[in-house]
C-alpha positions as CSV (number, residue, x, y, z in Angstrom):
1,M,107.6,146.3,162.5
2,S,104.4,144.6,162.7
3,H,103.2,141.3,161.8
4,R,100.1,140.3,160.3
5,H,98.3,137.0,161.3
6,A,96.1,135.1,159.8
7,A,92.8,134.5,161.5
8,P,92.3,130.8,163.8
9,S,90.7,128.1,162.3
10,S,88.2,128.5,165.3
11,Y,87.5,132.2,164.1
12,L,86.8,131.2,160.8
13,T,84.9,128.2,161.6
14,S,82.6,129.9,164.5
15,H,82.5,133.5,162.7
16,S,82.1,132.1,158.5
17,S,79.6,135.0,158.1
18,M,81.4,137.8,159.3
19,A,83.9,139.8,157.4
20,P,87.7,139.4,158.6
21,P,89.5,141.9,160.4
22,S,91.0,144.6,158.1
23,N,94.6,143.5,158.8
24,T,94.1,139.9,158.5
25,T,94.9,138.1,154.7
26,L,92.8,135.0,153.8
27,H,94.2,132.6,151.6
28,T,91.1,130.5,149.6
29,S,91.6,127.5,147.0
30,A,89.2,129.4,144.8
31,S,90.8,129.3,140.7
32,V,90.9,131.9,138.4
33,P,88.2,131.7,135.7
34,E,89.7,129.7,132.6
35,S,89.7,132.1,129.4
36,R,87.7,131.1,126.4
37,E,90.8,130.7,124.4
38,L,91.3,127.7,127.1
39,K,88.3,126.4,127.2
40,E,88.7,126.0,123.1
41,F,92.5,124.5,123.4
42,L,90.9,121.9,125.9
43,R,87.6,121.3,124.0
44,F,89.6,120.9,120.6
45,N,92.9,118.8,121.6
46,V,90.1,116.5,124.1
47,K,87.8,116.3,121.0
48,H,91.1,115.4,118.5
49,L,92.8,113.0,120.7
50,R,89.7,111.3,122.3
51,I,90.7,110.9,125.9
52,P,88.9,112.1,128.9
53,E,89.4,116.2,129.6
54,E,91.4,115.2,133.2
55,E,93.5,112.9,131.3
56,F,94.5,115.5,128.5
57,R,95.2,118.1,132.0
58,K,97.1,115.2,133.4
59,K,99.3,115.2,130.2
60,C,99.8,118.9,129.8
61,K,100.7,119.1,133.9
62,D,103.2,116.4,133.3
63,L,104.8,117.9,130.5
64,Y,104.5,121.7,130.7
65,G,103.5,122.2,134.5
66,S,100.3,123.3,133.4
67,V,97.4,123.7,131.1
68,E,98.3,127.4,131.0
69,K,101.8,126.7,129.7
70,A,101.2,123.5,127.3
71,M,98.8,126.1,125.2
72,E,101.6,128.8,124.8
73,A,104.2,126.2,123.9
74,V,101.7,124.8,121.6
75,Q,101.3,128.4,120.1
76,E,104.8,128.9,119.7
77,D,104.7,126.0,117.5
78,A,102.3,126.9,115.6
79,A,103.9,130.5,115.1
80,W,106.9,129.0,114.0
81,Y,105.9,126.5,111.7
82,A,103.2,129.1,109.9
83,A,106.4,131.2,109.5
84,A,108.3,128.6,107.9
85,I,105.4,127.8,105.5
86,A,105.1,131.3,104.3
87,E,109.0,131.3,104.0
88,A,109.0,128.0,101.9
89,F,105.8,128.9,99.9
90,P,105.6,132.4,99.2
91,P,102.4,134.2,98.4
92,G,100.9,133.6,95.0
93,E,103.3,130.4,94.3
94,R,101.2,127.1,93.8
95,P,101.3,125.0,97.0
96,K,103.5,122.3,96.8
97,A,102.0,118.8,97.5
98,V,103.4,115.6,97.9
99,G,101.7,112.7,96.3
100,R,100.1,114.6,93.5
101,K,99.5,113.8,89.8
102,P,101.0,115.5,87.2
103,I,100.0,118.9,85.8
104,P,99.6,120.7,82.8
105,G,103.0,121.9,81.7
106,E,104.8,118.9,83.0
107,D,104.2,116.6,80.1
108,R,107.9,116.9,79.2
109,D,109.2,116.0,82.3
110,V,106.9,112.3,82.5
111,Q,108.0,109.1,81.3
112,I,105.6,106.4,80.4
113,A,107.0,102.2,79.9
114,P,104.3,99.1,79.5
115,L,103.9,96.6,82.4
116,S,101.5,94.3,80.4
117,D,98.5,94.8,78.8
118,G,96.2,97.8,79.4
119,V,98.9,98.5,82.6
120,W,101.6,101.3,82.0
121,V,104.0,102.8,85.0
122,R,104.3,106.7,84.7
123,I,107.1,108.5,86.4
124,W,107.5,112.3,87.3
125,G,109.4,114.6,89.1
126,G,106.7,116.7,90.7
127,D,106.9,118.8,93.6
128,V,109.4,116.1,95.4
129,A,112.0,116.2,92.7
130,S,113.5,119.1,94.6
131,Q,114.2,116.9,97.7
132,G,116.0,114.0,95.2
133,C,112.8,111.8,94.6
134,Y,110.6,110.7,91.9
135,C,106.7,109.7,92.2
136,F,105.3,106.9,89.7
137,D,101.8,105.4,89.8
138,F,100.0,103.3,87.0
139,V,97.6,104.0,84.7
140,N,95.7,102.4,82.0
141,S,95.9,102.9,78.0
142,E,94.3,106.0,77.9
143,G,96.8,107.7,80.4
144,Q,94.3,107.5,83.5
145,H,95.8,106.3,86.8
146,R,94.4,103.5,88.5
147,R,95.4,101.7,91.3
148,T,97.7,99.1,91.6
149,P,97.1,95.9,89.9
150,S,96.6,93.2,92.5
151,N,99.1,90.7,90.4
152,I,102.0,93.3,90.4
153,K,104.3,93.8,93.4
154,V,107.0,96.5,93.3
155,F,110.7,96.0,95.0
156,S,113.9,97.8,95.2
157,E,116.7,95.9,93.3
158,A,119.9,94.3,96.1
159,T,123.0,96.6,96.2
160,A,126.5,95.7,97.6
161,W,124.8,97.8,101.0
162,M,120.9,97.3,100.8
163,P,118.8,94.3,100.5
164,S,116.0,94.1,97.9
165,T,112.7,95.7,99.8
166,Q,109.1,96.0,98.8
167,V,108.2,99.7,97.4
168,R,105.0,100.7,98.9
169,S,102.9,103.5,97.8
170,I,102.2,106.6,100.3
171,E,98.6,105.0,100.5
172,A,99.1,101.4,101.1
173,S,102.2,102.9,103.6
174,L,99.8,105.0,105.7
175,D,96.7,101.5,105.7
176,K,99.9,100.0,107.0
177,A,100.6,102.4,110.1
178,M,97.0,102.7,110.6
179,Q,96.7,98.9,111.2
180,Q,99.6,99.0,113.4
181,S,98.7,102.0,115.7
182,P,95.1,102.8,116.7
183,E,96.1,106.3,118.3
184,F,97.6,107.0,115.0
185,A,94.8,105.6,112.8
186,D,92.3,107.9,114.9
187,T,94.4,111.0,114.7
188,L,94.6,111.0,110.6
189,R,91.1,110.4,110.4
190,N,90.8,113.2,112.7
191,S,92.8,115.5,110.5
192,C,91.1,114.5,107.2
193,D,88.3,116.8,105.7
194,E,84.8,114.5,106.2
195,S,83.6,116.7,103.2
196,H,86.1,115.4,100.5
197,K,85.3,112.5,99.3
198,P,88.6,110.8,98.0
199,D,89.2,109.2,94.5
200,P,89.2,105.4,94.9
201,N,91.5,105.3,91.9
202,W,94.4,107.5,93.6
203,E,97.3,105.7,94.6
204,T,101.4,107.1,94.3
205,Y,104.5,105.9,94.6
206,I,107.5,108.1,95.8
207,V,110.9,107.0,95.4
208,Q,114.9,107.6,95.8
209,Q,116.4,108.7,92.4
210,G,119.0,106.6,91.3
211,I,117.5,103.5,92.6
212,R,116.6,100.5,90.1
213,L,113.0,99.0,90.4
214,C,111.9,95.7,90.1
215,F,107.8,95.2,88.8
216,K,106.8,91.4,89.5
217,Q,104.0,90.4,87.8
218,A,102.3,86.9,88.7
219,G,103.0,84.6,85.0
220,K,105.0,87.4,83.4
221,E,109.1,88.1,83.4
222,D,110.5,91.0,85.9
223,V,110.5,94.2,84.6
224,F,113.3,96.4,85.7
225,V,113.6,100.3,85.8
226,D,116.3,102.7,86.3
227,I,115.2,105.6,88.6
228,A,117.8,107.9,87.0
229,G,119.3,111.1,89.0
230,L,118.3,114.6,88.8
231,T,120.6,117.0,87.1
232,P,121.1,120.8,86.7
233,A,118.5,123.0,84.7
234,G,118.8,122.4,81.1
235,A,120.9,119.3,80.8
236,T,120.6,117.2,77.4
237,L,121.0,113.6,78.6
238,T,120.8,110.8,76.5
239,F,120.1,107.1,78.2
240,Q,120.3,103.5,77.0
241,P,117.8,101.0,78.4
242,W,118.3,97.8,79.5
243,R,116.6,94.1,80.0
244,Q,112.7,94.3,79.7
245,C,112.5,97.5,77.7
246,S,112.4,98.9,74.3
247,P,116.1,98.8,72.1
248,S,115.5,102.9,71.6
249,Y,117.0,105.5,73.4
250,V,115.1,108.5,75.1
251,T,116.9,111.6,74.5
252,V,115.7,114.8,76.9
253,N,116.4,118.1,77.5
254,S,114.8,119.1,80.6
255,P,115.2,120.6,84.1
256,Y,115.4,117.0,85.6
257,L,116.6,114.0,84.5
258,P,113.7,111.6,83.4
259,L,113.6,108.0,83.7
260,A,115.5,106.0,81.4
261,I,112.8,103.5,80.3
262,G,113.5,103.3,76.5
263,A,109.5,103.5,75.8
264,D,108.1,106.3,73.4
265,P,105.5,107.8,75.7
266,F,102.0,108.7,74.5
267,D,100.5,111.7,75.1
268,L,98.0,111.9,78.0
């Protein structure tokens, strides 16, 4: 049984220009060139996270053992996510969106009630109805959406097991989170399409079914609104509004249970 021995260090130093004997194995520190895919993975994440490349490489090694394994893990997660999206939203169906406004054909599921001069609250199920939630926003007398008036605050009414809390819109919640976390703010900005100009009047709220909301307005009495529960498709239900609402009834025939507000909706 033969044994191969690496050349002694003196040999490598004094004969660096000579080829080693055929029975000698040299271990060099030369690394394998990184693939274009790996370089793009590094470039994208360094730009997205706004951190030095060496810091990102260190994070990859700490969490996954190497940059290559980190990339593989991210690719596996992306593939799983893409498959889940494809299953949830089959090709040909309209993509679902959180916080979107009512679309044509949903008019019968939209309920509207006046809050003050020229300000109405609009409530609809939309794409979140399947999750037991409702959307609402504020509109003017022409039915155009607008930002929350500065003199109006929305609160959930206290229950035996839940204290009253302020209800914030999606946009206000994101603004608050961005103020509290610069890292989150950077991530959100980097994920936005810079070519898209946001609608300055766009603001949407999402609330759970079955809660009661209190709209507080400076110098005016509070307005209370019940967010009803969702019902099976085709159910016909009659509600009696209460407190600050009109003494009329609202009867609906809808896949979802609309808001019991007692106000006659106007055409949008």
